[in-house]
Backbone as CSV, one residue per row, in Angstrom:
resi,resn,N_x,N_y,N_z,CA_x,CA_y,CA_z,C_x,C_y,C_z
1,UNK,27.170,62.318,-110.609,27.145,61.411,-109.915,28.544,60.809,-109.660
2,UNK,28.802,59.935,-109.075,30.513,59.586,-109.589,30.520,58.604,-110.449
3,UNK,31.730,58.059,-110.500,31.818,56.958,-111.726,31.353,55.731,-111.506
4,UNK,31.979,54.422,-112.152,31.418,52.953,-111.803,31.616,52.518,-110.324
5,UNK,30.570,51.815,-109.765,30.344,51.427,-108.757,30.655,49.734,-108.983
6,UNK,31.784,49.119,-108.086,31.348,47.985,-107.998,30.339,47.402,-107.056
7,UNK,29.189,46.430,-107.290,28.282,45.903,-106.277,28.447,44.487,-106.081
8,UNK,27.422,44.558,-105.167,27.162,42.500,-104.988,25.580,42.274,-104.805
9,UNK,24.868,41.915,-105.421,24.046,41.310,-105.187,23.741,40.313,-104.472
10,UNK,22.592,40.425,-103.204,22.464,39.407,-102.495,20.607,39.118,-102.470
11,UNK,20.488,38.400,-101.646,19.309,37.902,-101.618,19.183,36.604,-100.072
12,UNK,17.819,37.430,-99.603,17.361,36.762,-98.360,15.795,35.968,-98.686
13,UNK,15.536,35.192,-99.272,14.164,34.204,-99.365,13.466,35.184,-100.390
14,UNK,14.377,35.551,-101.512,13.615,36.685,-102.505,13.958,38.123,-101.772
15,UNK,13.994,38.109,-100.944,13.856,39.778,-100.658,15.668,40.048,-100.805
16,UNK,15.543,40.891,-102.159,16.836,41.124,-103.327,17.946,42.790,-102.545
17,UNK,18.583,42.616,-102.124,19.681,44.117,-102.242,20.715,43.828,-103.076
18,UNK,21.139,45.045,-103.475,22.106,45.631,-103.880,23.155,46.201,-102.619
19,UNK,24.125,45.446,-102.746,25.503,45.766,-101.791,26.588,46.811,-101.776
20,UNK,26.861,47.992,-101.362,28.191,48.561,-101.929,28.809,48.565,-100.733
21,UNK,30.073,48.082,-101.133,31.106,47.997,-99.630,31.434,49.176,-99.603
22,UNK,31.355,50.029,-98.309,32.317,51.441,-98.091,34.017,50.869,-98.042
23,UNK,34.539,49.411,-97.869,35.613,49.372,-97.594,36.358,49.496,-98.880
24,UNK,35.894,49.444,-100.441,36.582,48.698,-101.123,36.108,50.317,-102.078
25,UNK,34.530,50.897,-102.068,34.119,51.742,-103.012,34.598,53.494,-102.406
26,UNK,34.786,53.399,-101.211,34.674,54.524,-100.330,33.732,54.673,-99.764
27,UNK,33.420,56.200,-99.138,32.181,56.878,-98.541,32.003,57.665,-99.241
28,UNK,30.703,57.792,-99.877,30.034,58.123,-100.943,29.232,59.232,-100.087
29,UNK,29.158,60.303,-101.071,28.660,61.645,-100.715,27.405,61.560,-100.291
30,UNK,26.686,62.029,-98.969,25.712,61.859,-98.386,24.327,62.672,-99.369
31,UNK,24.222,63.210,-100.082,23.839,63.987,-100.670,23.036,63.025,-102.011
32,UNK,23.962,62.401,-102.664,23.944,61.191,-103.346,23.331,60.087,-102.853
33,UNK,22.726,59.800,-101.780,22.587,58.186,-101.350,20.702,58.277,-102.302
34,UNK,19.877,59.087,-102.332,18.688,58.669,-102.045,18.288,58.657,-103.467
35,UNK,19.156,59.630,-104.139,19.406,59.468,-105.857,19.758,57.738,-106.080
36,UNK,20.961,57.770,-105.905,21.342,56.123,-106.364,20.803,55.337,-105.544
37,UNK,19.997,55.244,-104.555,19.047,53.957,-104.104,17.718,53.745,-105.191
38,UNK,17.626,55.022,-105.676,16.486,54.547,-106.680,16.596,54.218,-107.807
39,UNK,18.260,54.558,-108.194,18.563,54.216,-109.945,18.910,52.439,-109.617
40,UNK,20.086,52.631,-108.636,20.112,51.225,-108.705,19.173,50.236,-108.408
41,UNK,18.187,49.956,-107.675,16.819,49.160,-107.090,15.687,49.581,-108.600
42,UNK,16.030,50.230,-109.236,15.333,49.740,-110.434,15.621,48.812,-111.580
43,UNK,14.386,47.887,-111.387,14.412,46.898,-111.769,14.683,46.943,-113.378
44,UNK,14.358,47.725,-114.294,14.234,48.092,-115.868,15.507,49.118,-115.881
45,UNK,15.780,49.789,-115.065,17.254,50.862,-115.372,18.621,50.723,-114.763
46,UNK,18.346,49.956,-113.792,19.078,49.808,-112.811,19.458,48.404,-112.806
47,UNK,19.876,48.161,-111.850,20.399,46.666,-110.942,19.357,45.816,-110.599
48,UNK,18.358,46.119,-110.090,16.871,46.151,-109.496,16.991,45.264,-107.968
49,UNK,16.642,45.754,-107.190,16.245,45.577,-105.713,15.107,45.642,-104.734
50,UNK,15.106,45.341,-103.668,14.465,45.784,-103.045,14.818,46.846,-101.807
51,UNK,16.196,46.814,-101.921,17.123,48.266,-101.703,18.162,48.180,-101.046
52,UNK,19.178,49.129,-101.008,20.541,49.607,-101.016,20.852,48.826,-99.897
53,UNK,22.001,48.026,-99.500,22.698,47.887,-98.145,24.127,48.646,-98.545
54,UNK,24.780,49.888,-97.569,25.545,50.081,-97.343,26.515,49.558,-96.390
55,UNK,27.852,49.239,-96.565,28.376,48.240,-95.684,29.571,49.512,-95.671
56,UNK,29.640,49.942,-94.091,30.705,50.573,-93.867,31.765,50.439,-92.414
57,UNK,32.986,51.605,-92.248,33.414,50.918,-90.771,32.021,51.754,-90.286
58,UNK,32.169,50.536,-88.557,31.302,51.038,-87.830,32.066,51.806,-86.548
59,UNK,31.480,52.428,-85.806,32.152,53.116,-84.536,32.612,52.883,-83.247
60,UNK,31.480,52.133,-82.868,30.705,51.333,-81.470,31.185,49.784,-81.601
61,UNK,30.947,49.405,-83.264,31.432,47.921,-83.589,32.142,47.366,-84.963
62,UNK,33.046,47.071,-85.261,33.366,46.572,-86.345,32.889,46.684,-87.382
63,UNK,31.793,47.371,-87.702,31.032,47.260,-89.318,29.562,47.623,-89.087
64,UNK,29.357,48.640,-89.959,27.723,49.544,-89.931,27.400,49.265,-91.034
65,UNK,25.732,49.479,-91.247,24.886,48.584,-91.962,24.229,50.072,-92.522
66,UNK,24.031,50.090,-93.362,22.691,51.633,-93.825,21.976,51.033,-94.652
67,UNK,20.680,51.060,-94.348,19.775,50.758,-96.078,18.862,51.598,-96.356
68,UNK,19.146,51.438,-98.042,17.574,52.991,-98.193,16.804,51.689,-99.423
69,UNK,15.350,52.346,-98.976,14.681,51.812,-99.595,14.298,51.929,-101.438
70,UNK,14.143,51.127,-101.987,13.577,51.849,-103.452,13.217,53.268,-104.195
71,UNK,12.438,54.087,-103.030,11.954,55.171,-103.336,13.392,56.166,-102.184
72,UNK,14.339,55.915,-102.289,15.154,56.431,-101.546,15.079,57.147,-100.089
73,UNK,14.273,56.449,-99.458,13.670,56.946,-98.167,15.128,56.227,-97.140
74,UNK,15.556,56.025,-96.291,15.913,55.135,-95.313,15.760,54.605,-94.491
75,UNK,15.732,53.498,-94.499,14.915,52.380,-93.113,16.222,52.243,-91.739
76,UNK,15.454,52.130,-90.537,16.335,52.021,-89.580,17.037,50.404,-89.242
77,UNK,16.278,49.668,-89.695,16.081,48.153,-89.843,15.763,46.952,-90.841
78,UNK,16.455,45.841,-90.953,15.846,45.369,-91.873,16.660,43.735,-91.893
79,UNK,15.614,42.806,-91.270,15.942,41.369,-90.881,17.028,40.640,-91.704
80,UNK,16.189,40.792,-93.212,16.948,39.976,-94.270,18.353,40.778,-95.070
81,UNK,18.019,42.233,-95.087,18.965,42.884,-95.247,20.357,42.457,-94.261
82,UNK,20.066,42.734,-93.024,21.109,42.556,-92.237,22.100,41.119,-92.566
83,UNK,21.328,39.917,-92.357,21.819,38.371,-92.911,22.467,38.636,-94.406
84,UNK,21.632,39.354,-95.190,22.574,39.568,-96.455,24.283,40.232,-95.835
85,UNK,24.585,41.174,-95.407,25.248,41.706,-95.042,26.322,41.053,-94.340
86,UNK,25.818,40.778,-93.343,26.738,39.134,-92.353,27.050,38.359,-93.646
87,UNK,26.623,37.991,-94.282,26.991,36.686,-94.882,28.443,37.397,-96.000
88,UNK,28.255,38.574,-96.238,28.940,38.931,-97.503,30.754,39.462,-96.537
89,UNK,29.723,40.026,-95.209,30.992,40.369,-94.212,31.777,39.474,-94.050
90,UNK,31.605,37.839,-93.989,31.973,36.781,-93.328,32.858,36.436,-94.511
91,UNK,32.922,36.329,-95.250,33.433,35.873,-96.938,34.553,36.624,-97.560
92,UNK,34.329,37.940,-96.913,35.143,38.993,-97.379,36.198,39.009,-96.382
93,UNK,35.924,38.311,-95.066,36.878,38.617,-94.567,36.543,39.701,-93.285
94,UNK,36.171,40.872,-93.135,36.031,41.590,-92.545,35.287,40.862,-90.599
95,UNK,35.250,40.098,-90.677,34.557,39.019,-89.511,34.514,37.915,-89.639
96,UNK,34.979,37.185,-87.979,34.411,36.155,-88.390,32.944,34.917,-87.640
97,UNK,33.024,34.445,-87.657,31.124,33.841,-87.570,30.370,34.578,-86.702
98,UNK,31.096,35.422,-85.501,29.808,36.027,-84.853,31.047,37.795,-84.539
99,UNK,29.573,38.469,-84.598,30.584,39.732,-84.756,29.037,40.956,-84.602
100,UNK,29.451,42.215,-84.498,28.315,42.819,-84.085,28.136,44.037,-85.412
101,UNK,27.174,44.389,-85.487,27.006,44.893,-86.878,26.024,46.572,-86.273
102,UNK,26.561,47.536,-86.247,25.549,48.639,-86.057,24.519,49.259,-87.257
103,UNK,23.489,49.736,-86.104,22.720,49.972,-87.277,22.017,51.231,-87.057
104,UNK,20.905,51.990,-87.762,20.231,53.384,-87.130,19.435,52.971,-85.962
105,UNK,19.225,51.426,-85.789,17.900,51.068,-85.110,18.737,50.353,-83.760
106,UNK,20.338,50.425,-83.552,21.334,49.587,-82.727,22.252,48.542,-83.267
107,UNK,23.085,48.448,-82.511,23.916,47.178,-82.905,23.438,45.948,-82.970
108,UNK,23.398,45.527,-83.347,22.793,43.632,-83.675,23.964,42.627,-83.975
109,UNK,23.912,41.557,-82.983,24.529,40.772,-82.960,24.004,39.500,-84.462
110,UNK,25.248,39.286,-84.782,25.001,37.629,-85.950,26.048,36.772,-85.918
111,UNK,24.763,36.262,-86.034,26.072,34.515,-86.559,25.804,34.130,-87.765
112,UNK,26.975,34.099,-88.206,27.100,32.925,-89.378,26.925,31.441,-89.528
113,UNK,26.014,30.865,-90.011,26.428,29.557,-89.851,26.812,28.402,-91.323
114,UNK,27.447,27.471,-91.477,28.491,27.081,-92.208,26.303,26.644,-93.631
115,UNK,26.771,26.978,-94.249,25.766,26.704,-95.905,24.613,28.204,-95.758
116,UNK,25.403,28.830,-95.007,24.408,30.449,-95.755,23.363,30.938,-94.715
117,UNK,23.267,29.990,-93.992,22.183,30.699,-92.804,22.369,31.755,-91.950
118,UNK,22.383,32.563,-91.338,22.546,33.716,-90.492,20.965,33.937,-89.445
119,UNK,22.106,33.979,-88.319,20.996,34.211,-86.995,21.429,35.465,-86.436
120,UNK,19.995,36.429,-86.494,20.558,37.838,-85.841,19.987,38.360,-84.529
121,UNK,20.483,38.226,-83.401,20.076,38.993,-82.393,19.191,40.312,-82.776
122,UNK,18.088,40.353,-82.530,16.925,41.570,-83.041,16.758,42.645,-81.957
123,UNK,17.511,41.878,-80.864,16.694,43.137,-79.188,15.227,42.806,-79.161
124,UNK,15.019,43.563,-77.512,13.588,43.384,-77.500,13.077,44.043,-78.366
125,UNK,11.503,43.470,-78.873,10.404,44.521,-79.553,10.392,45.277,-78.643
126,UNK,9.381,46.209,-78.841,8.851,47.603,-78.304,7.209,47.446,-79.144
127,UNK,6.715,46.928,-77.804,5.612,46.291,-78.237,4.170,48.076,-77.890
128,UNK,3.259,48.277,-78.805,2.539,49.229,-78.995,1.206,48.998,-78.289
129,UNK,0.478,49.704,-79.269,-1.449,49.166,-79.606,-1.527,47.763,-79.845
130,UNK,-2.758,46.880,-78.705,-2.072,45.561,-79.471,-3.777,46.066,-79.523
131,UNK,-4.225,45.173,-80.610,-5.627,44.633,-81.339,-6.469,46.116,-81.119
132,UNK,-6.117,47.102,-81.473,-7.114,48.158,-81.845,-7.613,48.107,-83.210
133,UNK,-8.944,49.249,-82.959,-9.173,49.026,-84.524,-9.009,49.720,-85.641
134,UNK,-8.412,49.235,-86.704,-8.229,50.043,-88.105,-8.446,49.754,-89.324
135,UNK,-9.765,50.820,-89.591,-10.545,50.351,-90.727,-11.407,49.370,-89.970
136,UNK,-11.697,47.888,-91.207,-12.133,46.641,-90.712,-11.485,45.849,-90.056
137,UNK,-10.634,45.994,-89.115,-9.526,45.211,-88.800,-9.191,45.438,-87.199
138,UNK,-8.339,44.693,-87.000,-7.838,44.638,-85.346,-6.006,44.745,-85.043
139,UNK,-5.627,46.088,-85.184,-4.362,46.099,-85.596,-2.942,45.948,-84.098
140,UNK,-2.083,45.173,-84.528,-1.375,45.414,-83.366,-0.332,46.219,-84.212
141,UNK,0.325,47.073,-83.194,1.155,48.067,-83.591,2.300,47.762,-82.611
142,UNK,3.856,47.375,-83.197,4.667,47.111,-82.352,6.127,48.016,-83.124
143,UNK,7.403,47.495,-82.811,8.435,48.216,-83.415,9.670,46.901,-83.246
144,UNK,10.559,46.772,-84.474,11.604,45.974,-84.233,12.886,47.028,-84.660
145,UNK,12.891,47.668,-83.825,14.370,49.052,-84.776,13.319,49.774,-85.920
146,UNK,12.307,49.786,-86.242,11.066,49.698,-87.407,10.108,49.467,-87.075
147,UNK,9.043,50.209,-87.506,7.524,50.109,-87.042,6.893,49.208,-88.010
148,UNK,5.703,48.642,-87.353,5.129,47.456,-87.906,3.535,47.430,-87.285
149,UNK,2.771,46.859,-88.102,1.770,46.840,-87.805,1.199,45.713,-88.528
150,UNK,0.490,44.819,-87.540,0.164,43.105,-87.406,-1.202,43.155,-87.249
151,UNK,-2.363,42.364,-88.775,-3.569,42.134,-88.696,-3.241,40.962,-88.814
152,UNK,-3.859,39.788,-88.003,-4.557,38.532,-88.210,-5.997,38.049,-88.572
153,UNK,-5.668,37.676,-90.196,-6.512,37.760,-90.957,-6.360,36.247,-91.730
154,UNK,-7.629,35.872,-92.181,-7.313,34.353,-93.019,-7.252,34.628,-94.527
155,UNK,-7.011,36.115,-94.580,-7.080,36.597,-96.039,-5.940,37.604,-96.799
156,UNK,-4.725,36.747,-95.873,-3.683,37.478,-96.574,-2.837,37.841,-97.432
157,UNK,-3.669,37.927,-98.224,-3.345,38.209,-100.058,-4.281,39.650,-99.934
158,UNK,-5.015,40.524,-99.174,-5.552,41.444,-98.774,-4.188,42.206,-98.501
159,UNK,-2.947,41.948,-98.095,-2.390,42.745,-97.687,-1.433,43.783,-99.227
160,UNK,-1.802,43.000,-100.780,-1.527,44.330,-101.546,-2.936,45.342,-101.879
161,UNK,-4.056,45.132,-101.349,-4.925,46.046,-101.037,-5.117,47.150,-100.197
162,UNK,-4.313,46.447,-99.022,-4.730,47.654,-97.624,-3.262,48.312,-97.221
163,UNK,-2.207,47.446,-97.884,-0.660,47.488,-97.263,-0.528,49.279,-97.596
164,UNK,-0.488,50.055,-98.951,-0.276,50.767,-99.042,-1.564,51.833,-98.440
165,UNK,-2.960,51.801,-98.223,-3.677,52.238,-97.092,-3.400,52.382,-95.732
166,UNK,-3.077,51.259,-95.146,-2.414,50.999,-94.144,-0.791,51.632,-93.465
167,UNK,-0.006,51.725,-94.439,1.723,52.511,-94.648,1.282,53.985,-94.511
168,UNK,0.450,54.518,-95.091,0.919,56.243,-95.382,-1.050,56.492,-94.176
169,UNK,-1.290,55.678,-93.231,-2.203,56.314,-92.007,-1.906,57.483,-91.197
170,UNK,-2.868,58.112,-91.220,-1.894,59.172,-90.048,-1.944,58.353,-88.647
171,UNK,-2.640,56.972,-88.541,-1.890,56.859,-87.508,-0.294,56.874,-87.430
172,UNK,0.360,56.676,-88.143,1.660,56.493,-88.685,2.760,57.402,-89.209
173,UNK,3.159,59.035,-88.595,3.820,59.480,-89.122,5.053,59.337,-89.674
174,UNK,5.136,58.000,-89.622,6.836,57.576,-90.020,6.424,56.362,-90.574
175,UNK,5.295,56.732,-91.260,4.888,55.174,-91.946,5.368,53.701,-91.152
176,UNK,4.758,53.164,-92.176,4.872,51.298,-91.517,5.021,50.790,-92.508
177,UNK,5.463,49.711,-91.414,5.475,48.207,-92.029,4.112,47.268,-91.836
178,UNK,3.653,46.604,-92.986,2.621,46.094,-93.039,2.335,44.576,-92.711
179,UNK,1.900,44.087,-91.949,1.562,42.459,-92.034,0.161,41.515,-91.875
180,UNK,0.062,41.145,-92.701,-0.992,40.200,-92.913,-0.743,38.953,-92.310
181,UNK,-1.360,38.326,-90.998,-0.857,36.849,-91.131,-2.091,36.136,-90.690
182,UNK,-1.634,34.566,-91.211,-2.582,33.984,-90.650,-1.893,32.645,-89.736
183,UNK,-2.731,32.632,-88.757,-1.891,31.378,-87.912,-2.250,29.986,-88.513
184,UNK,-1.225,29.006,-88.815,-1.396,27.766,-89.232,-1.995,26.667,-87.898
185,UNK,-1.101,27.226,-87.119,-0.574,25.899,-85.681,-0.631,27.317,-84.877
186,UNK,-0.028,26.940,-83.648,0.491,27.952,-82.124,2.045,27.878,-82.853
187,UNK,2.648,27.252,-83.521,3.709,27.373,-83.804,4.512,27.450,-85.654
188,UNK,3.137,27.604,-86.009,3.496,27.674,-87.660,2.453,29.135,-87.900
189,UNK,3.201,30.370,-88.936,2.324,31.254,-89.084,2.638,31.581,-90.738
190,UNK,1.535,31.953,-91.360,1.740,32.255,-93.291,1.509,33.905,-93.148
191,UNK,2.562,34.252,-93.673,2.257,36.261,-93.367,2.803,36.951,-94.796
192,UNK,2.150,37.607,-95.463,2.732,38.764,-96.641,2.939,39.902,-95.769
193,UNK,3.904,40.358,-96.683,4.151,42.061,-96.064,4.243,42.893,-96.931
194,UNK,3.798,44.122,-96.358,3.832,45.393,-97.365,5.062,46.224,-96.846
195,UNK,6.179,46.437,-97.172,6.971,47.464,-96.857,6.598,48.694,-97.301
196,UNK,6.913,49.273,-95.837,7.097,50.975,-96.129,8.290,51.095,-97.208
197,UNK,8.082,52.258,-98.053,9.242,52.657,-98.826,8.864,51.276,-100.262
198,UNK,8.781,50.396,-99.785,9.038,49.529,-101.112,8.008,48.772,-101.787
199,UNK,7.160,48.241,-101.383,5.816,47.825,-101.148,5.504,46.143,-101.049
200,UNK,4.904,45.289,-101.231,5.290,43.945,-101.309,6.086,42.851,-101.470
201,UNK,6.351,42.742,-100.844,7.697,41.934,-100.772,7.973,40.361,-100.507
202,UNK,8.994,39.595,-101.512,8.466,37.599,-101.330,9.046,37.457,-99.589
203,UNK,9.415,38.282,-98.388,9.822,37.939,-97.592,10.108,39.009,-96.730
204,UNK,10.336,39.494,-95.320,10.319,40.491,-94.304,10.665,40.104,-93.459
205,UNK,12.146,40.072,-92.910,12.907,39.332,-91.616,11.979,40.250,-90.367
206,UNK,12.101,41.682,-89.935,11.520,42.612,-89.602,9.696,42.037,-88.892
207,UNK,9.619,41.712,-90.380,8.060,41.401,-90.568,7.947,40.278,-89.873
208,UNK,8.534,39.619,-90.325,7.864,37.731,-89.715,8.498,37.879,-88.057
209,UNK,9.437,38.735,-87.646,9.456,38.727,-86.236,8.619,39.821,-85.072
210,UNK,7.895,40.658,-86.372,6.580,41.466,-85.527,5.462,40.878,-85.668
211,UNK,5.313,39.548,-86.315,4.258,38.754,-86.338,4.322,37.960,-85.255
212,UNK,5.221,37.306,-85.370,5.483,36.226,-84.117,5.008,36.639,-82.674
213,UNK,5.663,37.975,-82.791,5.490,39.156,-81.254,4.116,39.138,-80.632
214,UNK,3.770,39.407,-82.220,1.896,39.658,-82.028,1.330,39.050,-82.023
215,UNK,1.560,37.924,-82.160,0.866,36.611,-82.426,0.756,35.891,-80.740
216,UNK,2.119,36.139,-80.062,2.235,36.052,-78.501,1.690,36.493,-77.853
217,UNK,1.625,37.998,-77.678,0.742,38.645,-76.927,-0.827,39.032,-76.880
218,UNK,-0.501,38.274,-78.289,-2.584,38.144,-78.570,-3.016,36.650,-78.236
219,UNK,-2.331,35.809,-77.729,-2.617,34.481,-77.226,-2.281,33.451,-78.093
220,UNK,-2.065,33.959,-79.736,-2.418,33.226,-80.701,-1.586,32.039,-81.260
221,UNK,-0.304,32.362,-81.592,1.328,31.337,-81.210,1.223,31.300,-79.925
222,UNK,2.645,30.503,-80.284,4.017,30.247,-78.894,5.126,31.182,-79.669
223,UNK,5.943,31.515,-78.255,6.908,32.623,-78.740,7.538,32.155,-79.724
224,UNK,7.917,31.097,-80.284,8.976,29.912,-81.232,8.385,29.577,-82.097
225,UNK,7.982,30.342,-83.431,7.408,29.874,-84.919,8.116,30.068,-85.952
226,UNK,7.675,28.849,-86.824,8.710,29.157,-88.319,7.895,29.765,-88.717
227,UNK,8.004,31.087,-89.906,7.064,32.073,-90.291,7.013,31.834,-92.209
228,UNK,6.175,31.293,-92.806,5.976,31.072,-94.186,5.495,31.932,-94.802
229,UNK,6.931,32.917,-95.451,6.592,33.908,-96.247,6.593,33.455,-97.867
230,UNK,6.310,34.026,-98.815,6.278,33.836,-100.196,7.438,33.465,-100.767
231,UNK,8.749,33.852,-100.120,9.657,34.025,-100.642,10.778,32.601,-99.993
232,UNK,10.121,32.267,-98.699,10.330,30.741,-98.392,10.342,31.131,-96.396
233,UNK,11.004,30.328,-95.845,10.412,30.042,-94.592,11.906,31.115,-93.523
234,UNK,11.159,31.278,-92.461,12.222,32.281,-91.160,11.901,31.496,-89.767
235,UNK,12.842,31.246,-89.062,12.922,31.050,-87.913,12.717,31.881,-87.346
236,UNK,12.173,31.999,-86.125,12.268,33.179,-84.987,11.166,32.867,-83.290
237,UNK,12.242,33.200,-83.004,12.195,33.245,-81.540,12.632,34.109,-80.455
238,UNK,10.901,34.770,-79.506,11.031,35.475,-78.634,11.097,35.055,-77.421
239,UNK,12.482,35.241,-76.692,13.050,34.462,-75.717,12.323,35.174,-74.491
240,UNK,12.543,34.060,-73.444,11.689,35.048,-72.216,12.475,35.803,-71.848
241,UNK,13.617,36.456,-72.172,14.506,37.545,-71.514,14.374,38.486,-71.661
242,UNK,13.032,38.244,-73.323,12.439,39.431,-73.935,13.369,39.346,-75.357
243,UNK,14.455,39.446,-75.762,15.022,39.727,-77.173,14.766,38.759,-78.005
244,UNK,14.124,38.903,-79.022,14.058,38.190,-80.510,15.177,37.683,-81.525
245,UNK,14.830,36.282,-81.878,16.132,36.251,-82.336,15.579,35.303,-83.650
246,UNK,16.232,35.971,-85.312,15.482,35.396,-86.831,16.700,34.888,-86.741
247,UNK,16.404,33.667,-87.922,17.127,32.814,-88.069,16.772,32.391,-89.419
248,UNK,17.689,32.832,-91.138,17.277,32.306,-92.149,18.459,32.272,-93.239
249,UNK,18.418,31.987,-94.129,19.245,31.931,-95.387,19.836,33.251,-96.031
250,UNK,20.640,33.374,-96.260,21.585,34.932,-97.396,21.979,33.739,-98.431
251,UNK,21.869,34.702,-99.845,22.280,34.508,-100.202,23.476,34.998,-101.762
252,UNK,24.430,35.256,-101.835,25.374,35.952,-102.822,24.885,35.369,-104.491
253,UNK,23.888,36.256,-105.365,23.798,35.795,-106.453,24.654,36.453,-107.898
254,UNK,25.280,37.559,-107.856,25.814,37.827,-108.878,26.696,39.480,-108.128
255,UNK,28.064,39.602,-109.325,28.951,40.952,-108.324,28.798,41.561,-110.068
256,UNK,28.907,42.820,-110.156,28.818,43.624,-111.001,29.885,44.915,-111.151
257,UNK,29.711,45.948,-112.086,30.246,47.134,-111.958,29.092,47.800,-112.408
258,UNK,28.512,48.915,-111.925,27.472,49.662,-112.355,27.911,51.203,-112.782
259,UNK,27.159,51.718,-113.879,27.211,52.886,-114.463,26.496,53.814,-114.142
260,UNK,26.312,54.713,-113.239,25.277,55.811,-112.636,24.858,56.566,-113.627
261,UNK,24.119,57.118,-113.929,24.325,58.029,-115.184,24.331,59.546,-114.745
262,UNK,25.157,59.945,-115.840,25.530,61.496,-115.779,24.640,61.990,-115.160
263,UNK,24.989,62.926,-114.392,23.939,64.453,-114.100,24.715,66.047,-114.380
């Protein structure tokens, strides 16, 4: 593995990421990325994080985001991660207040507001099965660029028990993110998320969007709602034209230099 790497640590509601700036660090060899994600995200021997963000030049947009989970797998999209990357890119002068970011799930429009809030146009959701039986639950499956399985329950703390079982269920050949959601009112949800390849996290942007969309299609919630996660609140709006907008904070925590293990 190559020599020292400059990095930036950011988080969105406690969902934390290590960002590598490809404009400064160059393009890293593809075969090294899974191992690098595992080592950087290790909370005891690395920097620690829920994922590795790569900021790269785009092809059809100014910037491109890649995201790797702590287990080394690559994710298609991440709502908190893209807000962190957008905040960093804006602060570094790579883009203005509004710009496009390429992702594996397609290009996403972002807007950075004063104070660190970022709004992301997540695009239209792909709704799969609605309230299908799954174990002792009824689950709604959908996609926000990555797969989700939403379960409405008054025992949202059970996500830690059921999350890994559902993530790896044969119904989901690519595995899935799992949301346990409790409806407080038509415009407010409490959600806990088991993220594919990560485990339970303090927040998940795509998971919050999935919960609101699932709530709307099952008649439990309105199309605009605040989502309370262990790390804080996000605002989700599924507009009538079909696109989902996610708004929430992002924050830079620190910068440093990482020295990879020699192999």
